[in-house]
mmCIF entry with sequence, helices, sheets and N, C-alpha, C, O atoms, coordinates in Angstrom:
data_MODEL
# 
_entry.id   MODEL 
# 
_entity.id                         1 
_entity.type                       polymer 
_entity.pdbx_number_of_molecules   1 
# 
_entity_poly.entity_id                      1 
_entity_poly.type                           'polypeptide(L)' 
_entity_poly.nstd_linkage                   no 
_entity_poly.nstd_monomer                   no 
_entity_poly.pdbx_seq_one_letter_code       MILDRLTGVSFFSSYLLQEAIQIELYVIKIELQFTPASLIGLVATLYFVLKKG 
_entity_poly.pdbx_seq_one_letter_code_can   MILDRLTGVSFFSSYLLQEAIQIELYVIKIELQFTPASLIGLVATLYFVLKKG 
_entity_poly.pdbx_strand_id                 A 
# 
loop_
_entity_poly_seq.entity_id 
_entity_poly_seq.num 
_entity_poly_seq.mon_id 
_entity_poly_seq.hetero 
1 1  MET n 
1 2  ILE n 
1 3  LEU n 
1 4  ASP n 
1 5  ARG n 
1 6  LEU n 
1 7  THR n 
1 8  GLY n 
1 9  VAL n 
1 10 SER n 
1 11 PHE n 
1 12 PHE n 
1 13 SER n 
1 14 SER n 
1 15 TYR n 
1 16 LEU n 
1 17 LEU n 
1 18 GLN n 
1 19 GLU n 
1 20 ALA n 
1 21 ILE n 
1 22 GLN n 
1 23 ILE n 
1 24 GLU n 
1 25 LEU n 
1 26 TYR n 
1 27 VAL n 
1 28 ILE n 
1 29 LYS n 
1 30 ILE n 
1 31 GLU n 
1 32 LEU n 
1 33 GLN n 
1 34 PHE n 
1 35 THR n 
1 36 PRO n 
1 37 ALA n 
1 38 SER n 
1 39 LEU n 
1 40 ILE n 
1 41 GLY n 
1 42 LEU n 
1 43 VAL n 
1 44 ALA n 
1 45 THR n 
1 46 LEU n 
1 47 TYR n 
1 48 PHE n 
1 49 VAL n 
1 50 LEU n 
1 51 LYS n 
1 52 LYS n 
1 53 GLY n 
# 
_struct_asym.id          A 
_struct_asym.entity_id   1 
# 
loop_
_struct_conf.conf_type_id 
_struct_conf.id 
_struct_conf.pdbx_PDB_helix_id 
_struct_conf.beg_label_comp_id 
_struct_conf.beg_label_asym_id 
_struct_conf.beg_label_seq_id 
_struct_conf.pdbx_beg_PDB_ins_code 
_struct_conf.end_label_comp_id 
_struct_conf.end_label_asym_id 
_struct_conf.end_label_seq_id 
_struct_conf.pdbx_end_PDB_ins_code 
_struct_conf.beg_auth_comp_id 
_struct_conf.beg_auth_asym_id 
_struct_conf.beg_auth_seq_id 
_struct_conf.end_auth_comp_id 
_struct_conf.end_auth_asym_id 
_struct_conf.end_auth_seq_id 
_struct_conf.pdbx_PDB_helix_class 
_struct_conf.details 
_struct_conf.pdbx_PDB_helix_length 
HELX_P HELX_P1 AA1 ILE A 2  ? THR A 7  ? ILE A 2  THR A 7  1 ? 6  
HELX_P HELX_P2 AA2 PRO A 36 ? LYS A 52 ? PRO A 36 LYS A 52 1 ? 17 
# 
_struct_conf_type.id          HELX_P 
_struct_conf_type.criteria    ? 
_struct_conf_type.reference   ? 
# 
_struct_sheet.id               AA1 
_struct_sheet.type             ? 
_struct_sheet.number_strands   2 
_struct_sheet.details          ? 
# 
_struct_sheet_order.sheet_id     AA1 
_struct_sheet_order.range_id_1   1 
_struct_sheet_order.range_id_2   2 
_struct_sheet_order.offset       ? 
_struct_sheet_order.sense        anti-parallel 
# 
loop_
_struct_sheet_range.sheet_id 
_struct_sheet_range.id 
_struct_sheet_range.beg_label_comp_id 
_struct_sheet_range.beg_label_asym_id 
_struct_sheet_range.beg_label_seq_id 
_struct_sheet_range.pdbx_beg_PDB_ins_code 
_struct_sheet_range.end_label_comp_id 
_struct_sheet_range.end_label_asym_id 
_struct_sheet_range.end_label_seq_id 
_struct_sheet_range.pdbx_end_PDB_ins_code 
_struct_sheet_range.beg_auth_comp_id 
_struct_sheet_range.beg_auth_asym_id 
_struct_sheet_range.beg_auth_seq_id 
_struct_sheet_range.end_auth_comp_id 
_struct_sheet_range.end_auth_asym_id 
_struct_sheet_range.end_auth_seq_id 
AA1 1 ILE A 21 ? LEU A 25 ? ILE A 21 LEU A 25 
AA1 2 ILE A 28 ? LEU A 32 ? ILE A 28 LEU A 32 
# 
loop_
_atom_site.group_PDB 
_atom_site.id 
_atom_site.type_symbol 
_atom_site.label_atom_id 
_atom_site.label_alt_id 
_atom_site.label_comp_id 
_atom_site.label_asym_id 
_atom_site.label_entity_id 
_atom_site.label_seq_id 
_atom_site.pdbx_PDB_ins_code 
_atom_site.Cartn_x 
_atom_site.Cartn_y 
_atom_site.Cartn_z 
_atom_site.occupancy 
_atom_site.B_iso_or_equiv 
_atom_site.pdbx_formal_charge 
_atom_site.auth_seq_id 
_atom_site.auth_comp_id 
_atom_site.auth_asym_id 
_atom_site.auth_atom_id 
_atom_site.pdbx_PDB_model_num 
ATOM 1   N N  . MET A 1 1  ? -3.233  15.111 5.007  1.00 0.00 ? 1  MET A N  1 
ATOM 2   C CA . MET A 1 1  ? -3.858  13.909 4.542  1.00 0.00 ? 1  MET A CA 1 
ATOM 3   C C  . MET A 1 1  ? -4.834  13.348 5.569  1.00 0.00 ? 1  MET A C  1 
ATOM 4   O O  . MET A 1 1  ? -5.839  12.737 5.206  1.00 0.00 ? 1  MET A O  1 
ATOM 5   N N  . ILE A 1 2  ? -4.544  13.553 6.832  1.00 0.00 ? 2  ILE A N  1 
ATOM 6   C CA . ILE A 1 2  ? -5.443  13.037 7.864  1.00 0.00 ? 2  ILE A CA 1 
ATOM 7   C C  . ILE A 1 2  ? -6.785  13.757 7.798  1.00 0.00 ? 2  ILE A C  1 
ATOM 8   O O  . ILE A 1 2  ? -7.836  13.124 7.889  1.00 0.00 ? 2  ILE A O  1 
ATOM 9   N N  . LEU A 1 3  ? -6.752  15.092 7.639  1.00 0.00 ? 3  LEU A N  1 
ATOM 10  C CA . LEU A 1 3  ? -8.003  15.848 7.526  1.00 0.00 ? 3  LEU A CA 1 
ATOM 11  C C  . LEU A 1 3  ? -8.777  15.446 6.277  1.00 0.00 ? 3  LEU A C  1 
ATOM 12  O O  . LEU A 1 3  ? -10.007 15.393 6.297  1.00 0.00 ? 3  LEU A O  1 
ATOM 13  N N  . ASP A 1 4  ? -8.065  15.164 5.198  1.00 0.00 ? 4  ASP A N  1 
ATOM 14  C CA . ASP A 1 4  ? -8.728  14.712 3.975  1.00 0.00 ? 4  ASP A CA 1 
ATOM 15  C C  . ASP A 1 4  ? -9.451  13.389 4.204  1.00 0.00 ? 4  ASP A C  1 
ATOM 16  O O  . ASP A 1 4  ? -10.579 13.201 3.747  1.00 0.00 ? 4  ASP A O  1 
ATOM 17  N N  . ARG A 1 5  ? -8.803  12.487 4.906  1.00 0.00 ? 5  ARG A N  1 
ATOM 18  C CA . ARG A 1 5  ? -9.419  11.177 5.160  1.00 0.00 ? 5  ARG A CA 1 
ATOM 19  C C  . ARG A 1 5  ? -10.599 11.284 6.121  1.00 0.00 ? 5  ARG A C  1 
ATOM 20  O O  . ARG A 1 5  ? -11.599 10.583 5.967  1.00 0.00 ? 5  ARG A O  1 
ATOM 21  N N  . LEU A 1 6  ? -10.478 12.170 7.120  1.00 0.00 ? 6  LEU A N  1 
ATOM 22  C CA . LEU A 1 6  ? -11.572 12.335 8.077  1.00 0.00 ? 6  LEU A CA 1 
ATOM 23  C C  . LEU A 1 6  ? -12.802 12.964 7.431  1.00 0.00 ? 6  LEU A C  1 
ATOM 24  O O  . LEU A 1 6  ? -13.931 12.553 7.698  1.00 0.00 ? 6  LEU A O  1 
ATOM 25  N N  . THR A 1 7  ? -12.575 13.966 6.577  1.00 0.00 ? 7  THR A N  1 
ATOM 26  C CA . THR A 1 7  ? -13.702 14.673 5.961  1.00 0.00 ? 7  THR A CA 1 
ATOM 27  C C  . THR A 1 7  ? -14.146 14.058 4.647  1.00 0.00 ? 7  THR A C  1 
ATOM 28  O O  . THR A 1 7  ? -15.264 14.309 4.198  1.00 0.00 ? 7  THR A O  1 
ATOM 29  N N  . GLY A 1 8  ? -13.289 13.254 4.019  1.00 0.00 ? 8  GLY A N  1 
ATOM 30  C CA . GLY A 1 8  ? -13.636 12.651 2.739  1.00 0.00 ? 8  GLY A CA 1 
ATOM 31  C C  . GLY A 1 8  ? -13.491 13.602 1.562  1.00 0.00 ? 8  GLY A C  1 
ATOM 32  O O  . GLY A 1 8  ? -13.991 13.325 0.472  1.00 0.00 ? 8  GLY A O  1 
ATOM 33  N N  . VAL A 1 9  ? -12.807 14.725 1.778  1.00 0.00 ? 9  VAL A N  1 
ATOM 34  C CA . VAL A 1 9  ? -12.612 15.731 0.733  1.00 0.00 ? 9  VAL A CA 1 
ATOM 35  C C  . VAL A 1 9  ? -11.110 15.977 0.594  1.00 0.00 ? 9  VAL A C  1 
ATOM 36  O O  . VAL A 1 9  ? -10.385 15.950 1.589  1.00 0.00 ? 9  VAL A O  1 
ATOM 37  N N  . SER A 1 10 ? -10.641 16.215 -0.628 1.00 0.00 ? 10 SER A N  1 
ATOM 38  C CA . SER A 1 10 ? -9.206  16.458 -0.823 1.00 0.00 ? 10 SER A CA 1 
ATOM 39  C C  . SER A 1 10 ? -8.873  17.944 -0.821 1.00 0.00 ? 10 SER A C  1 
ATOM 40  O O  . SER A 1 10 ? -7.906  18.361 -1.459 1.00 0.00 ? 10 SER A O  1 
ATOM 41  N N  . PHE A 1 11 ? -9.655  18.744 -0.117 1.00 0.00 ? 11 PHE A N  1 
ATOM 42  C CA . PHE A 1 11 ? -9.451  20.195 -0.072 1.00 0.00 ? 11 PHE A CA 1 
ATOM 43  C C  . PHE A 1 11 ? -8.221  20.582 0.736  1.00 0.00 ? 11 PHE A C  1 
ATOM 44  O O  . PHE A 1 11 ? -7.480  21.483 0.344  1.00 0.00 ? 11 PHE A O  1 
ATOM 45  N N  . PHE A 1 12 ? -7.998  19.914 1.851  1.00 0.00 ? 12 PHE A N  1 
ATOM 46  C CA . PHE A 1 12 ? -6.967  20.338 2.791  1.00 0.00 ? 12 PHE A CA 1 
ATOM 47  C C  . PHE A 1 12 ? -5.548  20.120 2.280  1.00 0.00 ? 12 PHE A C  1 
ATOM 48  O O  . PHE A 1 12 ? -4.626  20.786 2.750  1.00 0.00 ? 12 PHE A O  1 
ATOM 49  N N  . SER A 1 13 ? -5.347  19.214 1.339  1.00 0.00 ? 13 SER A N  1 
ATOM 50  C CA . SER A 1 13 ? -3.999  18.982 0.822  1.00 0.00 ? 13 SER A CA 1 
ATOM 51  C C  . SER A 1 13 ? -3.774  19.619 -0.543 1.00 0.00 ? 13 SER A C  1 
ATOM 52  O O  . SER A 1 13 ? -2.725  19.406 -1.151 1.00 0.00 ? 13 SER A O  1 
ATOM 53  N N  . SER A 1 14 ? -4.732  20.395 -1.036 1.00 0.00 ? 14 SER A N  1 
ATOM 54  C CA . SER A 1 14 ? -4.547  21.063 -2.326 1.00 0.00 ? 14 SER A CA 1 
ATOM 55  C C  . SER A 1 14 ? -3.670  22.298 -2.139 1.00 0.00 ? 14 SER A C  1 
ATOM 56  O O  . SER A 1 14 ? -3.746  22.984 -1.120 1.00 0.00 ? 14 SER A O  1 
ATOM 57  N N  . TYR A 1 15 ? -2.846  22.562 -3.130 1.00 0.00 ? 15 TYR A N  1 
ATOM 58  C CA . TYR A 1 15 ? -1.924  23.700 -3.057 1.00 0.00 ? 15 TYR A CA 1 
ATOM 59  C C  . TYR A 1 15 ? -2.660  24.995 -3.344 1.00 0.00 ? 15 TYR A C  1 
ATOM 60  O O  . TYR A 1 15 ? -3.502  25.046 -4.241 1.00 0.00 ? 15 TYR A O  1 
ATOM 61  N N  . LEU A 1 16 ? -2.349  26.048 -2.585 1.00 0.00 ? 16 LEU A N  1 
ATOM 62  C CA . LEU A 1 16 ? -2.986  27.348 -2.766 1.00 0.00 ? 16 LEU A CA 1 
ATOM 63  C C  . LEU A 1 16 ? -2.262  28.211 -3.794 1.00 0.00 ? 16 LEU A C  1 
ATOM 64  O O  . LEU A 1 16 ? -2.864  29.110 -4.381 1.00 0.00 ? 16 LEU A O  1 
ATOM 65  N N  . LEU A 1 17 ? -0.991  27.949 -4.013 1.00 0.00 ? 17 LEU A N  1 
ATOM 66  C CA . LEU A 1 17 ? -0.194  28.723 -4.962 1.00 0.00 ? 17 LEU A CA 1 
ATOM 67  C C  . LEU A 1 17 ? 0.158   27.858 -6.168 1.00 0.00 ? 17 LEU A C  1 
ATOM 68  O O  . LEU A 1 17 ? 0.280   26.639 -6.045 1.00 0.00 ? 17 LEU A O  1 
ATOM 69  N N  . GLN A 1 18 ? 0.321   28.480 -7.325 1.00 0.00 ? 18 GLN A N  1 
ATOM 70  C CA . GLN A 1 18 ? 0.706   27.739 -8.533 1.00 0.00 ? 18 GLN A CA 1 
ATOM 71  C C  . GLN A 1 18 ? 2.111   27.166 -8.403 1.00 0.00 ? 18 GLN A C  1 
ATOM 72  O O  . GLN A 1 18 ? 2.365   26.030 -8.802 1.00 0.00 ? 18 GLN A O  1 
ATOM 73  N N  . GLU A 1 19 ? 3.027   27.961 -7.841 1.00 0.00 ? 19 GLU A N  1 
ATOM 74  C CA . GLU A 1 19 ? 4.409   27.529 -7.672 1.00 0.00 ? 19 GLU A CA 1 
ATOM 75  C C  . GLU A 1 19 ? 4.845   27.783 -6.230 1.00 0.00 ? 19 GLU A C  1 
ATOM 76  O O  . GLU A 1 19 ? 4.294   28.637 -5.536 1.00 0.00 ? 19 GLU A O  1 
ATOM 77  N N  . ALA A 1 20 ? 5.828   27.035 -5.808 1.00 0.00 ? 20 ALA A N  1 
ATOM 78  C CA . ALA A 1 20 ? 6.355   27.214 -4.455 1.00 0.00 ? 20 ALA A CA 1 
ATOM 79  C C  . ALA A 1 20 ? 7.128   28.523 -4.368 1.00 0.00 ? 20 ALA A C  1 
ATOM 80  O O  . ALA A 1 20 ? 7.733   28.960 -5.347 1.00 0.00 ? 20 ALA A O  1 
ATOM 81  N N  . ILE A 1 21 ? 7.106   29.143 -3.201 1.00 0.00 ? 21 ILE A N  1 
ATOM 82  C CA . ILE A 1 21 ? 7.893   30.346 -2.949 1.00 0.00 ? 21 ILE A CA 1 
ATOM 83  C C  . ILE A 1 21 ? 9.321   29.902 -2.663 1.00 0.00 ? 21 ILE A C  1 
ATOM 84  O O  . ILE A 1 21 ? 9.556   29.080 -1.777 1.00 0.00 ? 21 ILE A O  1 
ATOM 85  N N  . GLN A 1 22 ? 10.268  30.443 -3.409 1.00 0.00 ? 22 GLN A N  1 
ATOM 86  C CA . GLN A 1 22 ? 11.660  30.038 -3.260 1.00 0.00 ? 22 GLN A CA 1 
ATOM 87  C C  . GLN A 1 22 ? 12.468  31.151 -2.612 1.00 0.00 ? 22 GLN A C  1 
ATOM 88  O O  . GLN A 1 22 ? 12.401  32.312 -3.016 1.00 0.00 ? 22 GLN A O  1 
ATOM 89  N N  . ILE A 1 23 ? 13.231  30.769 -1.601 1.00 0.00 ? 23 ILE A N  1 
ATOM 90  C CA . ILE A 1 23 ? 14.122  31.693 -0.903 1.00 0.00 ? 23 ILE A CA 1 
ATOM 91  C C  . ILE A 1 23 ? 15.516  31.081 -0.921 1.00 0.00 ? 23 ILE A C  1 
ATOM 92  O O  . ILE A 1 23 ? 15.702  29.944 -0.487 1.00 0.00 ? 23 ILE A O  1 
ATOM 93  N N  . GLU A 1 24 ? 16.483  31.821 -1.417 1.00 0.00 ? 24 GLU A N  1 
ATOM 94  C CA . GLU A 1 24 ? 17.858  31.327 -1.452 1.00 0.00 ? 24 GLU A CA 1 
ATOM 95  C C  . GLU A 1 24 ? 18.706  32.113 -0.465 1.00 0.00 ? 24 GLU A C  1 
ATOM 96  O O  . GLU A 1 24 ? 18.838  33.332 -0.573 1.00 0.00 ? 24 GLU A O  1 
ATOM 97  N N  . LEU A 1 25 ? 19.272  31.409 0.487  1.00 0.00 ? 25 LEU A N  1 
ATOM 98  C CA . LEU A 1 25 ? 20.146  32.001 1.498  1.00 0.00 ? 25 LEU A CA 1 
ATOM 99  C C  . LEU A 1 25 ? 21.531  31.376 1.359  1.00 0.00 ? 25 LEU A C  1 
ATOM 100 O O  . LEU A 1 25 ? 21.807  30.324 1.934  1.00 0.00 ? 25 LEU A O  1 
ATOM 101 N N  . TYR A 1 26 ? 22.389  32.027 0.597  1.00 0.00 ? 26 TYR A N  1 
ATOM 102 C CA . TYR A 1 26 ? 23.744  31.549 0.331  1.00 0.00 ? 26 TYR A CA 1 
ATOM 103 C C  . TYR A 1 26 ? 23.698  30.138 -0.249 1.00 0.00 ? 26 TYR A C  1 
ATOM 104 O O  . TYR A 1 26 ? 23.399  29.978 -1.432 1.00 0.00 ? 26 TYR A O  1 
ATOM 105 N N  . VAL A 1 27 ? 23.982  29.122 0.541  1.00 0.00 ? 27 VAL A N  1 
ATOM 106 C CA . VAL A 1 27 ? 24.035  27.750 0.047  1.00 0.00 ? 27 VAL A CA 1 
ATOM 107 C C  . VAL A 1 27 ? 22.686  27.048 0.208  1.00 0.00 ? 27 VAL A C  1 
ATOM 108 O O  . VAL A 1 27 ? 22.412  26.067 -0.484 1.00 0.00 ? 27 VAL A O  1 
ATOM 109 N N  . ILE A 1 28 ? 21.855  27.538 1.106  1.00 0.00 ? 28 ILE A N  1 
ATOM 110 C CA . ILE A 1 28 ? 20.583  26.892 1.429  1.00 0.00 ? 28 ILE A CA 1 
ATOM 111 C C  . ILE A 1 28 ? 19.472  27.442 0.543  1.00 0.00 ? 28 ILE A C  1 
ATOM 112 O O  . ILE A 1 28 ? 19.325  28.655 0.390  1.00 0.00 ? 28 ILE A O  1 
ATOM 113 N N  . LYS A 1 29 ? 18.697  26.539 -0.034 1.00 0.00 ? 29 LYS A N  1 
ATOM 114 C CA . LYS A 1 29 ? 17.545  26.932 -0.845 1.00 0.00 ? 29 LYS A CA 1 
ATOM 115 C C  . LYS A 1 29 ? 16.282  26.402 -0.166 1.00 0.00 ? 29 LYS A C  1 
ATOM 116 O O  . LYS A 1 29 ? 16.161  25.203 0.085  1.00 0.00 ? 29 LYS A O  1 
ATOM 117 N N  . ILE A 1 30 ? 15.346  27.301 0.129  1.00 0.00 ? 30 ILE A N  1 
ATOM 118 C CA . ILE A 1 30 ? 14.113  26.931 0.823  1.00 0.00 ? 30 ILE A CA 1 
ATOM 119 C C  . ILE A 1 30 ? 12.935  27.141 -0.115 1.00 0.00 ? 30 ILE A C  1 
ATOM 120 O O  . ILE A 1 30 ? 12.819  28.190 -0.749 1.00 0.00 ? 30 ILE A O  1 
ATOM 121 N N  . GLU A 1 31 ? 12.066  26.148 -0.202 1.00 0.00 ? 31 GLU A N  1 
ATOM 122 C CA . GLU A 1 31 ? 10.844  26.272 -0.991 1.00 0.00 ? 31 GLU A CA 1 
ATOM 123 C C  . GLU A 1 31 ? 9.646   26.095 -0.072 1.00 0.00 ? 31 GLU A C  1 
ATOM 124 O O  . GLU A 1 31 ? 9.574   25.122 0.678  1.00 0.00 ? 31 GLU A O  1 
ATOM 125 N N  . LEU A 1 32 ? 8.707   27.030 -0.128 1.00 0.00 ? 32 LEU A N  1 
ATOM 126 C CA . LEU A 1 32 ? 7.509   26.978 0.700  1.00 0.00 ? 32 LEU A CA 1 
ATOM 127 C C  . LEU A 1 32 ? 6.284   26.788 -0.177 1.00 0.00 ? 32 LEU A C  1 
ATOM 128 O O  . LEU A 1 32 ? 6.133   27.466 -1.194 1.00 0.00 ? 32 LEU A O  1 
ATOM 129 N N  . GLN A 1 33 ? 5.417   25.879 0.207  1.00 0.00 ? 33 GLN A N  1 
ATOM 130 C CA . GLN A 1 33 ? 4.155   25.668 -0.496 1.00 0.00 ? 33 GLN A CA 1 
ATOM 131 C C  . GLN A 1 33 ? 3.051   25.631 0.559  1.00 0.00 ? 33 GLN A C  1 
ATOM 132 O O  . GLN A 1 33 ? 3.136   24.885 1.535  1.00 0.00 ? 33 GLN A O  1 
ATOM 133 N N  . PHE A 1 34 ? 2.032   26.433 0.356  1.00 0.00 ? 34 PHE A N  1 
ATOM 134 C CA . PHE A 1 34 ? 0.961   26.545 1.338  1.00 0.00 ? 34 PHE A CA 1 
ATOM 135 C C  . PHE A 1 34 ? -0.245  25.704 0.940  1.00 0.00 ? 34 PHE A C  1 
ATOM 136 O O  . PHE A 1 34 ? -0.643  25.663 -0.224 1.00 0.00 ? 34 PHE A O  1 
ATOM 137 N N  . THR A 1 35 ? -0.817  25.032 1.941  1.00 0.00 ? 35 THR A N  1 
ATOM 138 C CA . THR A 1 35 ? -2.073  24.302 1.779  1.00 0.00 ? 35 THR A CA 1 
ATOM 139 C C  . THR A 1 35 ? -3.032  24.812 2.857  1.00 0.00 ? 35 THR A C  1 
ATOM 140 O O  . THR A 1 35 ? -2.590  25.404 3.841  1.00 0.00 ? 35 THR A O  1 
ATOM 141 N N  . PRO A 1 36 ? -4.320  24.595 2.687  1.00 0.00 ? 36 PRO A N  1 
ATOM 142 C CA . PRO A 1 36 ? -5.254  25.008 3.741  1.00 0.00 ? 36 PRO A CA 1 
ATOM 143 C C  . PRO A 1 36 ? -4.921  24.385 5.100  1.00 0.00 ? 36 PRO A C  1 
ATOM 144 O O  . PRO A 1 36 ? -5.059  25.040 6.133  1.00 0.00 ? 36 PRO A O  1 
ATOM 145 N N  . ALA A 1 37 ? -4.490  23.136 5.101  1.00 0.00 ? 37 ALA A N  1 
ATOM 146 C CA . ALA A 1 37 ? -4.153  22.475 6.366  1.00 0.00 ? 37 ALA A CA 1 
ATOM 147 C C  . ALA A 1 37 ? -2.941  23.127 7.028  1.00 0.00 ? 37 ALA A C  1 
ATOM 148 O O  . ALA A 1 37 ? -2.903  23.260 8.251  1.00 0.00 ? 37 ALA A O  1 
ATOM 149 N N  . SER A 1 38 ? -1.956  23.531 6.235  1.00 0.00 ? 38 SER A N  1 
ATOM 150 C CA . SER A 1 38 ? -0.781  24.179 6.824  1.00 0.00 ? 38 SER A CA 1 
ATOM 151 C C  . SER A 1 38 ? -1.136  25.543 7.400  1.00 0.00 ? 38 SER A C  1 
ATOM 152 O O  . SER A 1 38 ? -0.587  25.937 8.429  1.00 0.00 ? 38 SER A O  1 
ATOM 153 N N  . LEU A 1 39 ? -2.035  26.261 6.761  1.00 0.00 ? 39 LEU A N  1 
ATOM 154 C CA . LEU A 1 39 ? -2.453  27.558 7.291  1.00 0.00 ? 39 LEU A CA 1 
ATOM 155 C C  . LEU A 1 39 ? -3.273  27.405 8.567  1.00 0.00 ? 39 LEU A C  1 
ATOM 156 O O  . LEU A 1 39 ? -3.147  28.219 9.482  1.00 0.00 ? 39 LEU A O  1 
ATOM 157 N N  . ILE A 1 40 ? -4.112  26.373 8.639  1.00 0.00 ? 40 ILE A N  1 
ATOM 158 C CA . ILE A 1 40 ? -4.868  26.096 9.863  1.00 0.00 ? 40 ILE A CA 1 
ATOM 159 C C  . ILE A 1 40 ? -3.902  25.767 11.003 1.00 0.00 ? 40 ILE A C  1 
ATOM 160 O O  . ILE A 1 40 ? -4.082  26.239 12.125 1.00 0.00 ? 40 ILE A O  1 
ATOM 161 N N  . GLY A 1 41 ? -2.888  24.965 10.718 1.00 0.00 ? 41 GLY A N  1 
ATOM 162 C CA . GLY A 1 41 ? -1.884  24.633 11.726 1.00 0.00 ? 41 GLY A CA 1 
ATOM 163 C C  . GLY A 1 41 ? -1.096  25.840 12.186 1.00 0.00 ? 41 GLY A C  1 
ATOM 164 O O  . GLY A 1 41 ? -0.800  25.971 13.373 1.00 0.00 ? 41 GLY A O  1 
ATOM 165 N N  . LEU A 1 42 ? -0.752  26.725 11.262 1.00 0.00 ? 42 LEU A N  1 
ATOM 166 C CA . LEU A 1 42 ? -0.023  27.943 11.610 1.00 0.00 ? 42 LEU A CA 1 
ATOM 167 C C  . LEU A 1 42 ? -0.854  28.850 12.504 1.00 0.00 ? 42 LEU A C  1 
ATOM 168 O O  . LEU A 1 42 ? -0.344  29.387 13.487 1.00 0.00 ? 42 LEU A O  1 
ATOM 169 N N  . VAL A 1 43 ? -2.120  29.026 12.174 1.00 0.00 ? 43 VAL A N  1 
ATOM 170 C CA . VAL A 1 43 ? -3.010  29.864 12.984 1.00 0.00 ? 43 VAL A CA 1 
ATOM 171 C C  . VAL A 1 43 ? -3.208  29.254 14.371 1.00 0.00 ? 43 VAL A C  1 
ATOM 172 O O  . VAL A 1 43 ? -3.180  29.970 15.372 1.00 0.00 ? 43 VAL A O  1 
ATOM 173 N N  . ALA A 1 44 ? -3.408  27.943 14.438 1.00 0.00 ? 44 ALA A N  1 
ATOM 174 C CA . ALA A 1 44 ? -3.595  27.285 15.733 1.00 0.00 ? 44 ALA A CA 1 
ATOM 175 C C  . ALA A 1 44 ? -2.340  27.401 16.595 1.00 0.00 ? 44 ALA A C  1 
ATOM 176 O O  . ALA A 1 44 ? -2.431  27.647 17.798 1.00 0.00 ? 44 ALA A O  1 
ATOM 177 N N  . THR A 1 45 ? -1.174  27.226 15.986 1.00 0.00 ? 45 THR A N  1 
ATOM 178 C CA . THR A 1 45 ? 0.080   27.348 16.728 1.00 0.00 ? 45 THR A CA 1 
ATOM 179 C C  . THR A 1 45 ? 0.271   28.755 17.266 1.00 0.00 ? 45 THR A C  1 
ATOM 180 O O  . THR A 1 45 ? 0.626   28.933 18.431 1.00 0.00 ? 45 THR A O  1 
ATOM 181 N N  . LEU A 1 46 ? 0.039   29.754 16.427 1.00 0.00 ? 46 LEU A N  1 
ATOM 182 C CA . LEU A 1 46 ? 0.170   31.143 16.881 1.00 0.00 ? 46 LEU A CA 1 
ATOM 183 C C  . LEU A 1 46 ? -0.818  31.464 17.993 1.00 0.00 ? 46 LEU A C  1 
ATOM 184 O O  . LEU A 1 46 ? -0.485  32.190 18.930 1.00 0.00 ? 46 LEU A O  1 
ATOM 185 N N  . TYR A 1 47 ? -2.028  30.929 17.897 1.00 0.00 ? 47 TYR A N  1 
ATOM 186 C CA . TYR A 1 47 ? -3.036  31.158 18.933 1.00 0.00 ? 47 TYR A CA 1 
ATOM 187 C C  . TYR A 1 47 ? -2.568  30.607 20.279 1.00 0.00 ? 47 TYR A C  1 
ATOM 188 O O  . TYR A 1 47 ? -2.642  31.293 21.298 1.00 0.00 ? 47 TYR A O  1 
ATOM 189 N N  . PHE A 1 48 ? -2.088  29.364 20.276 1.00 0.00 ? 48 PHE A N  1 
ATOM 190 C CA . PHE A 1 48 ? -1.666  28.751 21.533 1.00 0.00 ? 48 PHE A CA 1 
ATOM 191 C C  . PHE A 1 48 ? -0.408  29.411 22.098 1.00 0.00 ? 48 PHE A C  1 
ATOM 192 O O  . PHE A 1 48 ? -0.269  29.530 23.315 1.00 0.00 ? 48 PHE A O  1 
ATOM 193 N N  . VAL A 1 49 ? 0.500   29.836 21.236 1.00 0.00 ? 49 VAL A N  1 
ATOM 194 C CA . VAL A 1 49 ? 1.712   30.510 21.707 1.00 0.00 ? 49 VAL A CA 1 
ATOM 195 C C  . VAL A 1 49 ? 1.357   31.854 22.327 1.00 0.00 ? 49 VAL A C  1 
ATOM 196 O O  . VAL A 1 49 ? 1.856   32.195 23.400 1.00 0.00 ? 49 VAL A O  1 
ATOM 197 N N  . LEU A 1 50 ? 0.500   32.615 21.662 1.00 0.00 ? 50 LEU A N  1 
ATOM 198 C CA . LEU A 1 50 ? 0.126   33.923 22.194 1.00 0.00 ? 50 LEU A CA 1 
ATOM 199 C C  . LEU A 1 50 ? -0.769  33.807 23.426 1.00 0.00 ? 50 LEU A C  1 
ATOM 200 O O  . LEU A 1 50 ? -0.716  34.659 24.313 1.00 0.00 ? 50 LEU A O  1 
ATOM 201 N N  . LYS A 1 51 ? -1.587  32.763 23.485 1.00 0.00 ? 51 LYS A N  1 
ATOM 202 C CA . LYS A 1 51 ? -2.458  32.552 24.641 1.00 0.00 ? 51 LYS A CA 1 
ATOM 203 C C  . LYS A 1 51 ? -1.627  32.208 25.879 1.00 0.00 ? 51 LYS A C  1 
ATOM 204 O O  . LYS A 1 51 ? -1.913  32.681 26.979 1.00 0.00 ? 51 LYS A O  1 
ATOM 205 N N  . LYS A 1 52 ? -0.604  31.386 25.691 1.00 0.00 ? 52 LYS A N  1 
ATOM 206 C CA . LYS A 1 52 ? 0.234   30.982 26.814 1.00 0.00 ? 52 LYS A CA 1 
ATOM 207 C C  . LYS A 1 52 ? 1.153   32.116 27.265 1.00 0.00 ? 52 LYS A C  1 
ATOM 208 O O  . LYS A 1 52 ? 1.434   32.248 28.456 1.00 0.00 ? 52 LYS A O  1 
ATOM 209 N N  . GLY A 1 53 ? 1.623   32.937 26.321 1.00 0.00 ? 53 GLY A N  1 
ATOM 210 C CA . GLY A 1 53 ? 2.583   34.004 26.632 1.00 0.00 ? 53 GLY A CA 1 
ATOM 211 C C  . GLY A 1 53 ? 1.930   35.129 27.324 1.00 0.00 ? 53 GLY A C  1 
ATOM 212 O O  . GLY A 1 53 ? 2.589   36.113 27.660 1.00 0.00 ? 53 GLY A O  1 
# 
């Protein structure tokens, strides 16, 4: 939402998949939904982790 407000476009919070990816692990149910902002954050995190390591 912060990127949307800074740029004035609602692109970064739009969902990339029609439905969330569901993973069931015994009692725990995990649902993943990807947005452009989450993918940018994932790439940036991996970059900094690999750069430091």
